[in-house]
matplotlib code that plots the C-alpha trace (Angstrom):
import matplotlib.pyplot as plt

x = [33.0, 30.2, 27.7, 29.0, 28.6, 25.0, 24.2, 25.7, 23.9, 20.6, 21.1, 22.0, 18.9, 16.7, 18.2, 17.2, 13.6, 12.8, 15.9, 15.3, 11.6, 12.5, 15.3, 13.4, 10.1, 11.7, 13.8, 10.7, 8.6, 11.4, 12.0, 8.3, 7.9, 11.1, 9.9, 6.5, 8.0, 10.6, 8.0, 6.0, 9.1, 10.0, 6.5, 6.7, 10.2, 9.1, 6.1, 5.7, 9.1, 7.1, 6.5, 8.8, 11.6, 10.4, 13.8, 13.2, 9.7, 9.2, 6.1, 6.0, 5.1, 4.3, 4.8, 2.9, 2.6, -0.1, -2.7, -1.1, -1.5, 1.2, 0.2, 2.3, 0.6, 1.3, -0.5, 0.0, -2.1, -3.5, -1.5, 1.9, 2.1, 1.9, 4.4, 6.9, 6.7, 7.4, 10.0, 12.2, 13.8, 15.1, 11.6, 10.4, 6.8, 4.4, 1.1, -1.6, -4.0, -7.0, -8.8, -12.5, -13.4, -16.5, -19.0, -22.0, -21.8, -24.7, -24.5, -26.5, -29.9, -30.1, -31.6, -29.2, -26.3, -23.0, -20.7, -17.0, -15.2, -12.0, -12.1, -9.7, -9.1, -5.8, -4.0, -3.6, 0.1, -0.7, -0.1, 3.1, 4.4, 4.1, 4.8, 1.3, -0.1, -3.9, -5.4, -8.0, -7.7, -5.1, -2.7, -2.0, -5.7, -7.4, -7.8, -7.4, -11.1, -13.5, -16.0, -13.9, -12.7, -10.5, -11.6, -9.5, -10.2, -12.2, -14.3, -15.0, -16.1, -18.3, -20.2, -20.1, -19.3, -17.1, -18.3, -16.0, -16.2, -14.5, -16.8, -19.6, -21.3, -21.6, -23.8, -21.8, -23.8, -27.0, -25.8, -22.9, -22.3, -18.8, -17.4, -15.0, -11.9, -9.7, -9.3, -6.2, -5.0, -5.8, -3.0, -0.6, -1.5, 1.8, 1.4, -0.1, -2.8, -3.9, -7.4, -8.2, -10.6, -11.8, -9.6, -11.4, -10.0, -8.8, -9.7, -12.9, -13.0, -15.1, -13.1, -13.4, -9.8, -8.2, -6.6, -5.9, -2.3, -3.1, -5.7, -3.6, -5.7, -3.6, -1.0, 1.6, 4.3, 7.4, 9.7, 13.2, 15.0, 17.6, 20.8, 19.1, 19.8, 16.9, 19.0, 19.1, 15.3, 14.8, 16.7, 15.0, 11.6, 11.3, 11.4, 7.8, 6.8, 7.7, 7.1, 3.6, 2.2, 2.8, 1.1, -1.9, -1.9, -1.5, -5.1, -6.2, -3.2, -2.2, 1.5, 2.6, 6.2, 8.2, 10.0, 6.8, 5.3, 8.3, 8.5, 5.0, 6.2, 4.7, 6.4, 5.6, 8.2, 8.1, 10.1, 10.2, 10.0, 11.0, 8.1, 9.6, 9.9, 6.3, 4.8, 7.3, 8.6, 5.6, 3.0, 1.3, -2.2, -3.8, -2.2, -3.2, -3.6, -2.8, 0.9, 2.8, 5.9, 9.6, 9.2, 6.8, 9.3, 12.1, 9.9, 8.9, 12.5, 13.6, 10.8, 11.7, 15.4, 14.6, 12.4, 15.3, 17.8, 15.5, 15.3, 19.1, 19.7, 17.4, 19.4, 22.7, 21.4, 19.8, 22.8, 25.4, 23.2, 22.7, 26.5, 26.3, 24.8, 27.3, 30.5, 31.6, 30.7, 33.2, 35.8, 35.5, 35.7, 38.9, 40.4, 39.6, 41.5, 39.0, 40.6, 39.0, 38.1, 36.3, 34.2, 33.3, 32.4, 30.2, 28.3, 27.9, 26.4, 24.0, 23.0, 22.6, 20.4, 18.1, 18.1, 17.0, 14.2, 13.1, 13.0, 10.6, 8.4, 8.7, 7.5, 4.5, 3.7, 4.1, 1.8, -0.9, -0.4, -0.2, -3.9, -4.2, -1.1, -2.4, -5.7, -3.7, -1.4, -3.9, -1.6, -2.0, 1.4, 2.2, 5.3, 7.2, 8.0, 8.7, 11.3, 14.8, 16.1, 13.8, 15.1, 18.8, 18.1, 16.2, 18.9, 21.7, 19.9, 19.2, 22.9, 24.1, 21.5, 22.7, 26.3, 25.6, 23.4, 25.6, 29.1, 29.1, 27.8, 30.3, 33.4, 32.1, 31.9, 35.0, 37.0, 36.0, 39.1, 39.2, 40.5, 37.9, 34.9, 35.9, 36.0, 32.4, 33.2, 32.8, 29.4, 30.0, 33.6, 33.2, 32.2, 29.3, 26.9, 27.4, 26.9, 23.8, 22.4, 23.3, 21.4, 18.2, 18.5, 18.7, 15.6, 13.4, 14.6, 13.3, 10.0, 9.4, 10.3, 7.7, 5.1, 5.7, 5.4, 2.2, 0.7, 1.6, 0.2, -3.1, -3.4, -2.9, -5.6, -7.9, -7.2, -8.1, -11.3, -12.3, -11.0, -13.6, -13.5, -15.8, -18.6, -20.4, -19.7, -21.8, -25.1, -24.6, -25.5, -24.0, -25.9, -23.6, -24.3, -27.7, -27.4, -28.5, -32.1, -32.0, -34.5, -36.2, -33.2, -35.0, -38.1, -35.9, -34.6, -38.0, -39.5, -36.5, -37.1, -40.6, -39.2, -39.6, -35.9, -34.4, -33.4, -31.9, -30.6, -28.2, -27.3, -23.7, -20.7, -18.4, -18.0, -15.5, -14.6, -12.7, -14.6, -14.4, -12.2, -12.0, -9.4, -9.5, -8.1, -10.2, -9.5, -10.7, -12.8, -12.7, -9.0, -6.9, -3.6, -1.4, -1.1, -4.8, -5.2, -6.8, -6.3, -9.1, -11.3, -14.7, -17.6, -21.0, -23.7, -27.3, -29.3, -29.2, -25.5, -24.5, -27.5, -27.1, -23.3, -23.8, -21.4, -21.3, -21.6, -19.5, -20.6, -23.3, -26.1, -26.7, -27.9, -31.6, -34.3, -35.9, -33.0, -32.5, -29.3, -27.7, -26.9, -24.0, -23.2, -20.5, -19.8, -16.1, -14.3, -12.0, -8.8, -10.1, -11.0, -7.7, -5.9, -8.0, -6.6, -9.9, -12.1, -15.2, -17.5, -15.5, -15.7, -19.5, -20.8, -17.5, -17.0, -14.5, -14.3, -13.3, -13.7, -14.3, -13.3, -15.3, -14.0, -15.2, -15.0, -18.1, -18.5, -19.7, -20.8, -19.7, -22.8, -21.4, -18.3, -18.3, -16.1, -13.1, -13.7, -11.2, -11.8, -8.2, -6.0, -5.0, -1.5, -2.4, -3.4, -7.0, -6.9, -9.0, -12.4, -15.6, -19.2, -21.2, -24.9, -25.7, -26.7, -24.3, -25.8, -22.9, -24.0, -26.7, -25.9, -28.7, -28.5, -30.3, -31.8, -30.7, -32.3, -32.2, -30.6, -31.5, -35.2, -34.6, -32.0, -34.4, -37.1, -34.6, -33.7, -37.5, -37.9, -34.8, -36.2, -39.4, -37.8, -34.9, -36.0, -33.1, -30.4, -27.8, -28.4, -25.2, -24.6, -21.9, -21.6, -19.6, -17.7, -16.4, -15.4, -13.6, -11.6, -10.2, -8.1, -6.1, -5.9, -2.1, -1.9, -4.5, -2.5, 0.7, -0.9, -2.2, 1.1, 2.8, 0.5, 1.1, 4.8, 5.0, 3.2, 5.6, 8.6, 7.3, 6.6, 10.1, 11.6, 9.4, 10.5, 14.0, 13.3, 11.4, 14.4, 16.9, 14.8, 14.7, 18.5, 19.2, 17.0, 18.9, 22.3, 21.3, 19.8, 22.3, 22.0, 18.2, 18.5, 20.9, 18.6, 15.6, 17.6, 18.5, 14.8, 14.0, 10.4, 9.2, 8.1, 11.4, 13.3, 11.0, 11.1, 15.0, 15.1, 12.6, 14.2, 17.5, 15.6, 13.5, 16.8, 17.6, 14.1, 14.4, 17.6, 15.9, 13.1, 15.5, 17.2, 14.1, 12.1, 14.4, 14.7, 11.0, 10.2, 12.5, 11.4, 7.7, 8.1, 9.7, 6.7, 4.2, 5.8, 3.9, 0.7, -0.3, -2.7, -1.2, -1.0, 1.7, 3.5, 2.3, 4.2, 1.7, 2.5, 6.0, 4.6, 2.2, 4.9, 7.1, 4.3, 3.4, 7.1, 7.5, 4.2, 5.1, 8.5, 7.2, 4.6, 7.2, 9.8, 7.6, 6.6, 10.2, 11.1, 8.3, 8.9, 12.6, 11.8, 9.4, 11.9, 12.8, 16.1, 17.4, 17.1, 18.6, 21.7, 22.3, 22.5, 26.0]
y = [38.3, 35.8, 38.4, 40.6, 37.8, 37.3, 41.0, 41.0, 37.8, 39.3, 42.5, 40.5, 38.4, 41.5, 43.2, 40.2, 39.3, 37.4, 35.2, 34.8, 33.8, 31.1, 29.6, 29.8, 28.4, 25.7, 24.6, 24.8, 22.5, 20.0, 20.1, 19.8, 16.8, 15.2, 15.8, 14.1, 11.2, 10.7, 10.6, 8.1, 5.9, 6.2, 5.0, 2.0, 1.0, 1.1, -1.2, -3.4, -2.1, -0.7, -4.2, -5.3, -7.6, -7.2, -8.4, -11.8, -12.4, -14.4, -15.7, -19.3, -19.4, -22.5, -23.2, -26.1, -27.7, -30.3, -31.4, -29.2, -26.0, -23.9, -22.1, -19.5, -19.2, -17.0, -19.5, -23.0, -25.7, -25.2, -28.0, -26.7, -24.1, -26.7, -29.0, -26.1, -25.2, -28.8, -29.7, -26.6, -25.5, -22.2, -20.9, -18.7, -18.2, -19.2, -17.5, -18.0, -15.5, -16.6, -14.0, -14.0, -11.2, -9.1, -9.9, -8.3, -7.4, -6.4, -5.0, -7.0, -5.6, -3.8, -4.8, -3.0, -4.8, -3.0, -4.3, -4.8, -5.2, -6.9, -9.4, -12.2, -15.2, -15.1, -17.4, -16.2, -15.7, -12.9, -10.0, -11.4, -12.2, -8.6, -6.9, -5.2, -3.9, -3.6, -0.2, -2.2, -5.9, -8.5, -9.4, -12.8, -13.9, -11.8, -14.4, -17.7, -18.5, -19.5, -16.9, -13.9, -11.0, -7.9, -4.7, -1.7, 1.6, 2.8, -0.4, -0.2, 3.4, 2.5, -0.2, 1.1, 4.9, 6.1, 3.4, 0.7, -2.2, -4.8, -7.6, -6.4, -8.9, -8.8, -11.0, -12.1, -12.7, -13.1, -16.5, -16.5, -14.3, -13.1, -11.4, -8.4, -9.2, -6.3, -3.1, -2.4, 0.9, 1.2, -0.6, 1.7, 2.5, 1.2, -2.3, -5.5, -5.4, -1.9, -2.9, -5.3, -3.9, -7.2, -10.1, -13.2, -16.1, -19.0, -21.2, -23.0, -21.8, -24.4, -24.9, -28.2, -27.6, -27.3, -30.7, -30.7, -30.3, -29.6, -26.9, -23.8, -21.1, -19.9, -17.1, -18.5, -16.4, -17.5, -15.6, -16.8, -16.9, -14.1, -15.2, -17.9, -18.0, -18.4, -20.6, -23.2, -23.3, -23.1, -26.3, -28.8, -27.1, -29.3, -32.4, -31.7, -33.0, -36.6, -36.3, -35.0, -34.3, -37.5, -39.7, -37.5, -37.5, -41.3, -41.6, -40.4, -41.7, -45.0, -45.9, -42.3, -41.5, -38.3, -39.8, -40.6, -37.2, -35.4, -37.9, -36.9, -33.3, -32.2, -30.4, -28.8, -26.4, -24.2, -21.0, -18.0, -14.3, -11.6, -9.7, -6.4, -7.6, -8.8, -5.5, -4.9, -8.4, -10.6, -11.0, -14.3, -15.5, -14.4, -11.8, -10.7, -7.2, -5.6, -5.3, -2.9, -3.7, -2.7, -2.1, 0.8, 2.2, 2.1, 3.9, 6.6, 6.9, 7.5, 10.0, 11.9, 11.9, 13.1, 16.0, 17.2, 16.7, 18.6, 21.5, 21.4, 21.3, 24.2, 26.2, 25.4, 26.2, 29.5, 30.6, 29.8, 31.5, 34.5, 34.8, 37.1, 39.8, 39.3, 39.0, 42.7, 42.3, 39.4, 41.4, 44.4, 42.1, 40.5, 43.9, 45.0, 42.0, 39.2, 35.9, 32.8, 31.4, 34.6, 34.5, 30.9, 31.5, 34.4, 32.5, 29.4, 31.6, 33.0, 29.4, 28.5, 31.5, 30.5, 27.0, 28.2, 30.4, 27.5, 25.2, 27.5, 27.8, 24.0, 23.2, 25.6, 23.8, 20.4, 21.3, 22.5, 19.4, 16.7, 16.0, 15.6, 13.5, 11.2, 10.8, 10.0, 7.4, 6.0, 7.0, 8.9, 10.6, 13.5, 15.8, 15.2, 18.8, 18.1, 15.4, 16.9, 14.1, 15.3, 18.8, 17.6, 15.5, 18.3, 20.9, 18.6, 17.8, 21.5, 22.4, 19.7, 20.7, 24.2, 23.2, 20.8, 23.2, 26.1, 24.5, 24.5, 28.1, 29.3, 27.7, 28.6, 32.3, 32.5, 31.4, 34.5, 36.3, 39.8, 41.5, 39.9, 40.6, 44.2, 44.7, 43.4, 40.0, 37.8, 36.5, 35.4, 34.2, 32.2, 28.5, 26.7, 26.5, 22.8, 22.0, 24.1, 22.3, 19.0, 20.0, 21.0, 17.6, 15.8, 17.8, 17.0, 13.3, 12.8, 14.7, 12.6, 9.4, 10.2, 11.0, 7.6, 5.9, 7.6, 6.8, 3.1, 2.8, 4.3, 2.3, -0.9, 0.3, 1.0, -2.4, -4.0, -2.0, -2.8, -6.4, -9.2, -10.8, -13.6, -12.0, -8.6, -6.6, -3.5, -2.9, -5.7, -4.8, -6.9, -7.3, -8.4, -10.7, -11.9, -14.9, -12.7, -13.0, -16.6, -18.9, -16.0, -15.5, -17.3, -15.1, -12.1, -13.2, -14.0, -10.6, -8.8, -10.6, -9.1, -5.6, -4.3, -3.0, -6.4, -8.7, -11.6, -12.6, -15.2, -16.2, -17.2, -16.5, -16.8, -13.8, -13.3, -10.0, -10.2, -12.6, -16.0, -18.6, -22.3, -24.6, -28.4, -31.5, -33.5, -36.6, -37.5, -40.6, -41.3, -42.2, -41.2, -41.5, -38.4, -38.3, -37.8, -35.0, -31.7, -28.8, -26.3, -23.8, -25.2, -22.6, -23.3, -21.5, -21.6, -22.2, -18.5, -17.8, -18.0, -16.0, -13.2, -12.7, -13.2, -16.0, -18.1, -21.8, -23.3, -26.9, -28.7, -27.1, -25.0, -26.4, -27.1, -27.3, -30.1, -32.4, -33.5, -35.2, -31.8, -31.8, -34.0, -32.2, -29.7, -27.1, -26.7, -23.8, -24.2, -24.2, -27.2, -29.0, -28.3, -29.7, -32.9, -33.3, -33.4, -31.1, -29.4, -31.8, -34.8, -34.0, -33.8, -36.9, -37.8, -37.7, -36.1, -37.0, -35.0, -35.3, -31.5, -32.0, -35.2, -38.7, -40.2, -39.3, -37.8, -38.2, -35.3, -35.5, -32.8, -31.3, -28.2, -26.1, -22.3, -20.0, -18.9, -15.9, -13.8, -14.3, -13.2, -10.3, -10.0, -10.5, -14.2, -16.8, -18.1, -21.2, -24.4, -23.9, -25.9, -24.7, -26.9, -26.6, -25.9, -23.3, -20.4, -17.3, -15.0, -12.4, -11.8, -10.5, -8.5, -7.7, -4.4, -3.1, 0.2, 3.3, 5.2, 2.9, 5.0, 4.0, 0.3, 0.2, 2.0, -0.7, -3.5, -2.0, -1.7, -5.5, -6.2, -4.3, -6.2, -9.7, -9.1, -6.3, -4.9, -6.4, -4.2, -3.6, -3.2, -3.0, -2.2, -2.4, -5.2, -2.8, -0.9, -4.2, -5.1, -1.9, -2.5, -5.3, -2.6, 0.1, -0.1, 0.5, 3.3, 5.0, 4.6, 6.0, 9.1, 9.7, 9.5, 12.1, 14.5, 14.3, 14.2, 17.5, 18.9, 17.7, 19.3, 22.6, 22.6, 22.0, 24.7, 27.2, 26.5, 26.6, 29.9, 31.5, 30.2, 31.4, 34.9, 35.0, 33.5, 36.2, 38.9, 37.5, 37.6, 41.0, 42.5, 39.5, 39.8, 43.5, 42.8, 40.1, 42.5, 45.1, 42.7, 41.8, 38.9, 38.8, 38.4, 34.9, 33.9, 35.2, 33.6, 30.3, 30.4, 31.0, 28.3, 25.7, 26.0, 24.7, 22.1, 20.4, 19.8, 18.5, 16.2, 14.7, 14.2, 12.4, 10.0, 9.2, 8.7, 6.4, 3.3, 3.7, 4.1, 1.1, -1.1, 0.2, -0.1, -3.4, -4.8, -3.2, -4.9, -8.3, -8.5, -8.9, -12.2, -10.2, -6.9, -4.4, -4.2, -0.9, 0.8, 3.2, 5.9, 6.1, 7.3, 9.5, 11.2, 11.7, 13.2, 15.5, 16.7, 17.4, 19.4, 21.3, 22.2, 23.4, 25.5, 27.1, 27.8, 29.3, 31.0, 33.9, 35.0, 34.3, 36.5, 39.2, 39.4, 39.4, 42.3, 44.7, 47.7, 46.9, 50.5, 49.7, 46.2, 47.6, 50.1, 47.3, 46.8]
z = [10.9, 10.8, 11.8, 9.0, 6.5, 7.6, 7.1, 3.7, 2.7, 3.9, 1.9, -1.2, -1.0, -0.5, -3.5, -5.7, -4.7, -7.9, -7.5, -3.8, -4.3, -6.9, -4.8, -1.5, -2.8, -4.8, -1.9, 0.4, -1.8, -2.0, 1.7, 2.6, 0.3, 1.6, 5.2, 4.7, 2.8, 5.5, 8.2, 6.1, 5.7, 9.4, 10.3, 7.9, 9.1, 12.7, 12.5, 15.6, 17.1, 20.1, 21.5, 24.4, 23.2, 19.6, 18.4, 20.0, 18.6, 15.4, 13.5, 12.1, 8.3, 6.2, 2.6, 1.2, -2.2, -2.4, -5.0, -7.6, -5.5, -3.9, -0.6, 1.1, 4.5, 7.5, 9.7, 10.9, 12.6, 16.0, 17.8, 16.7, 19.5, 22.3, 20.4, 20.0, 23.7, 24.8, 22.2, 22.1, 25.3, 23.7, 23.4, 26.3, 25.2, 22.4, 21.7, 19.0, 17.4, 15.3, 13.3, 14.0, 11.6, 12.3, 15.0, 16.8, 20.5, 22.7, 26.2, 28.6, 29.2, 25.8, 22.5, 20.1, 18.6, 17.8, 15.1, 15.7, 12.4, 13.6, 16.5, 17.2, 19.6, 21.5, 23.9, 27.6, 26.9, 24.4, 26.6, 28.1, 24.7, 23.4, 26.7, 26.8, 30.0, 30.7, 31.7, 33.7, 34.7, 35.5, 32.6, 34.1, 34.2, 31.5, 28.8, 30.8, 31.2, 28.5, 27.2, 28.5, 26.4, 26.5, 24.8, 23.6, 25.3, 22.3, 22.1, 25.9, 25.7, 22.7, 24.7, 28.3, 27.9, 30.7, 33.1, 34.3, 31.7, 33.9, 34.9, 32.4, 30.1, 26.3, 24.2, 21.1, 17.9, 19.9, 21.3, 23.7, 26.7, 27.3, 30.4, 30.1, 32.0, 30.8, 28.9, 26.9, 25.4, 21.7, 19.7, 17.8, 14.2, 13.1, 14.5, 13.2, 15.8, 14.9, 13.6, 16.5, 19.1, 20.6, 21.9, 23.0, 25.0, 23.0, 26.0, 25.3, 21.7, 19.9, 16.7, 14.7, 13.6, 17.1, 16.8, 13.0, 12.0, 8.4, 8.9, 8.9, 10.6, 13.5, 13.6, 15.9, 17.5, 19.5, 21.8, 22.1, 25.4, 25.8, 24.0, 21.9, 18.1, 15.7, 13.5, 16.2, 16.1, 12.4, 11.4, 13.8, 13.1, 10.0, 12.1, 13.1, 9.7, 10.6, 14.3, 14.3, 10.8, 9.0, 11.6, 11.4, 7.5, 7.4, 8.8, 5.3, 3.2, 4.6, 4.0, 3.1, 4.0, 3.8, 0.8, -1.1, -0.1, -1.7, -4.6, -5.7, -6.0, -2.7, 0.2, 3.6, 4.8, 8.0, 8.3, 10.7, 10.1, 12.7, 14.1, 12.9, 9.3, 8.8, 7.7, 4.8, 3.9, 4.3, 1.6, 2.2, 1.4, 4.6, 7.0, 10.4, 9.0, 5.7, 5.0, 2.9, 0.8, 1.0, -2.7, -1.9, 0.7, -1.9, -4.5, -2.0, -0.8, -4.4, -4.9, -1.7, -2.7, -6.2, -4.8, -2.6, -5.5, -7.8, -5.4, -4.8, -8.5, -9.0, -6.5, -8.2, -11.6, -10.7, -8.6, -11.3, -13.9, -11.6, -11.3, -14.5, -12.3, -9.4, -11.5, -11.0, -7.3, -7.0, -9.0, -6.7, -3.6, -4.9, -5.7, -2.1, -0.6, -0.3, -1.0, -2.5, 1.0, 2.0, -1.1, -0.6, 2.9, 1.9, -0.8, 1.4, 4.2, 1.6, 0.6, 4.3, 4.9, 2.0, 3.2, 6.7, 5.3, 3.1, 6.2, 8.0, 4.9, 4.4, 7.9, 7.4, 4.1, 5.8, 8.6, 6.2, 3.9, 6.6, 6.9, 3.1, 3.1, 5.9, 4.0, 0.8, 2.5, 5.1, 7.9, 11.1, 11.1, 13.4, 13.1, 16.3, 17.2, 20.8, 20.0, 20.2, 17.9, 15.2, 15.3, 15.4, 12.2, 10.5, 11.3, 10.3, 6.9, 6.3, 7.0, 4.7, 2.0, 2.2, 1.9, -0.9, -2.9, -2.3, -2.8, -6.5, -7.0, -4.3, -5.8, -9.3, -8.5, -6.4, -9.5, -11.5, -12.9, -11.5, -14.7, -17.0, -14.8, -14.2, -18.0, -18.2, -19.7, -16.5, -17.1, -20.7, -20.4, -17.2, -18.0, -16.4, -19.3, -19.9, -16.2, -16.0, -19.1, -17.6, -14.4, -16.5, -18.2, -14.8, -13.5, -16.5, -16.6, -13.1, -13.9, -17.1, -15.2, -12.5, -15.2, -16.9, -13.5, -12.7, -16.0, -15.7, -12.2, -13.2, -16.4, -14.3, -11.9, -14.8, -16.2, -12.9, -12.8, -16.3, -16.6, -17.1, -13.6, -14.4, -12.3, -12.4, -9.3, -10.4, -8.6, -6.1, -2.6, 0.3, 3.6, 6.3, 9.2, 8.1, 10.3, 13.2, 11.8, 13.0, 11.4, 9.6, 7.2, 4.4, 5.0, 4.7, 1.4, 0.0, 1.1, -0.5, -3.7, -3.9, -4.3, -7.8, -8.0, -6.9, -9.7, -7.7, -4.2, -2.8, 0.7, 1.3, 3.4, 0.3, -2.1, -4.9, -3.1, 0.2, 2.5, 4.1, 2.4, 2.9, 1.4, 1.4, -0.3, -2.8, -4.9, -8.3, -8.8, -5.0, -4.9, -1.9, -3.7, -3.4, -7.2, -7.5, -4.9, -5.8, -3.4, -4.0, -2.4, -1.4, -1.1, 0.3, -1.8, -2.6, -5.9, -6.8, -6.4, -10.1, -11.2, -8.7, -9.4, -13.2, -13.5, -16.6, -17.0, -19.8, -19.3, -17.5, -15.3, -12.2, -8.9, -9.2, -6.5, -8.5, -7.9, -4.2, -5.2, -5.7, -2.0, -3.0, -6.2, -7.1, -9.8, -10.5, -12.1, -15.1, -13.1, -11.0, -14.2, -15.8, -12.7, -13.1, -16.6, -18.5, -20.5, -19.1, -21.0, -19.9, -16.2, -16.1, -14.2, -12.7, -8.9, -6.5, -2.8, 0.2, 4.0, 4.7, 8.3, 8.7, 9.5, 6.4, 2.7, 0.9, -2.8, -4.9, -8.5, -10.9, -12.5, -14.1, -14.9, -14.2, -16.1, -14.1, -11.9, -9.9, -6.1, -5.1, -6.1, -9.8, -8.5, -8.3, -10.8, -10.4, -8.2, -8.3, -6.7, -6.2, -5.4, -3.0, -2.2, 1.5, 4.1, 4.5, 5.9, 6.5, 4.0, 1.4, -2.0, -3.8, -7.5, -8.1, -11.2, -12.5, -10.8, -7.5, -4.9, -1.8, -2.0, -2.4, 0.4, 2.7, 1.7, 2.4, 5.8, 6.7, 5.9, 8.0, 11.0, 10.6, 10.3, 12.8, 15.2, 17.2, 15.0, 13.3, 9.5, 7.8, 4.0, 1.5, -2.3, -3.8, -6.0, -2.9, -1.3, -4.5, -4.5, -1.0, -2.5, -4.3, -1.7, -1.6, -5.4, -5.3, -2.6, -4.4, -7.6, -5.7, -4.0, -7.5, -8.8, -6.0, -6.0, -9.8, -9.8, -7.1, -9.1, -12.2, -10.3, -9.0, -12.5, -13.9, -11.3, -12.3, -16.0, -15.5, -13.7, -16.2, -19.1, -17.5, -16.9, -20.4, -22.0, -19.9, -20.9, -24.5, -24.5, -27.0, -29.3, -29.3, -30.2, -33.1, -34.4, -34.3, -36.2, -38.8, -39.3, -37.1, -35.9, -32.3, -33.2, -34.7, -31.7, -29.1, -31.0, -31.1, -27.3, -26.6, -28.8, -26.9, -23.8, -25.7, -26.9, -23.2, -22.5, -25.5, -24.1, -20.7, -22.4, -24.2, -20.9, -18.8, -21.3, -21.0, -17.2, -16.8, -19.0, -17.0, -13.5, -14.2, -15.9, -12.7, -10.7, -12.9, -12.4, -9.1, -11.0, -12.7, -14.8, -16.1, -18.8, -21.5, -21.3, -24.5, -26.6, -26.1, -22.4, -23.3, -26.1, -23.6, -21.0, -23.6, -24.9, -21.4, -20.6, -23.9, -23.4, -19.8, -20.8, -23.7, -21.5, -18.9, -21.2, -23.7, -21.4, -20.8, -24.5, -25.8, -23.2, -24.2, -27.9, -27.5, -25.9, -28.0, -29.8, -29.0, -25.3, -25.8, -27.6, -24.8, -22.3, -20.7]

ax = plt.figure().add_subplot(projection="3d")
ax.plot(x, y, z, "-o")
ax.set_aspect("equal")
plt.show()
């Protein structure tokens, strides 16, 4: 019986190639899009789950309010790890990671440096904490000794080829020699460690902040003993404030108590977050690696669901509309003894067959599209063809989709009344028009909603690109790691300044685009009272910093080589001045004090106020910041004059090779560095574009098919209208307007939903666009234009048929 149903279904599909193509292709696009998004979501939801005992690992976070500034940090002070291990018996392991950023490594006996973009210091318990084995070396001793490091397999091959790296020596930043004590497999792409290729021993790490409880620079992870409850750790964690931190703080704030600290509006709170939640639920000031957002997962989940729903709705719509052609077939089957269940079974098998064919096509589309999708999303996803669970899920999903998509058409057609359909009235007398219209409205409402979302995302990105940032990022070349030139750094700067296409240069490790950050407490007028505290960024710059980055002074003056006293001067931004409670003119000549990691306070005279500039994401308000004169040679920024940049870059590289022979020359443009801050939004915007186009394509396929069936259904009506004098234009307009009414309803439904949803998305940005009326108008216009172009062909084709032929139609 089943085999017979399959044969009949196959013959039926072959007899209707146009209908079969529309349904199969529409379902395939929806399935392919749904498959790719499902793989993306699976990858996101499984971040860091590959580590052994991941469910028992947590990170310590800190939330601080001090000096008028709120900081949400993913890091804590260096001493906390040892204190946790000694004070909490339910903790099995503690380990710390401290990001080192980029560094230069050179194999012993060679002169060429190789840059590693992401290195970190780690405790010797690191590998045991995460259950990581070494390919080469001993896990127990790999990071126990000072000046030792572990390389990933990729990094080891980069430096030593296929030779054994164990025991080899690498010169770090031309100064310190490190011994390779292990090689580890590359960290998975869906882990927080994915970007790190070099892990250096925390032992012997020379950090002035190692004993500072208030310098939050260490990612600290704990592993609970089996059976321990994190709630039993979380509550007493706060006791560390009085046990350890207040005694340390009292060195600088004599007499401070927990009560007075809180009474001043300040707080310090510690919390924990599960390792497996970090990627999607943690968005703190500094993360070990870039995180995503559960919000993005929800958005993409909805898009994937919408795509599959659109494809299913397409199938339902086209199948019920196509029932006009199959009405007599149903009547004859009933006359020959088929019952309702037989008919339902037959039509469901047809739907299942279309779904299965669509699945094969969808997998082909997904294979072809996967490299592009990975590029788009920044992923390295593979389709797990050899995983049986994958096939079980896919086949179950396709079976459900076939039943879901085919159920309404099957039951709809099985209800045809035999007498009516055999007399030729089945297609017109059977209901379903309202439901078909509702499904068209649903399809276009989703499409318009996606168009609105895409326009809003790109408008926000455009706003970010064009907003006055307080500095000019265009034509600024950044040379990395200039400190490797040693005592010839200043000579390098001076020679570069002699180039005709160079307008200005500055040496500093602090850039308004992603770079090093340093936050400290300062006090107005030398007071050390909590009420007078000012928590702010302190950046060390040279005399040419403001000029090179085109920053504007709104009061006072710039650093000047003619004034030796500028070594104890500072230039504050507007936010810092506002927190001091004075105007830019009033703050000039006043003093602030800070210890900057020293034992005694240093007094700085305010000589200028710089206009606020963005140095963090536009999701955040501009915080207080002070510029201080000093030597900082992490990078060199070069403002170029307009022209051909390739020649001047080549000239700069030649100067570098002369000044620092054998040292790596690495450069980037500030604009590119700025854009990396918004990679997540750019990826989301591109994904929106792709899947909006797919949703519109699916909707248009359905609309095209419905227009064809509608024109065929109304063949006699069209013939009569032509006989009565209606023109081709009038008839095609009439047919088109029927569909435009449905699109209009879809637009009215989608606009308030789009306004609300994108308004919530924009709330993540402190600086954002207002959603303008023209966004909705443009989305509506695009929907109308697309639907008119889709329907017009069928409408004009139907209107041009000879009325004699139309009136002969049964």
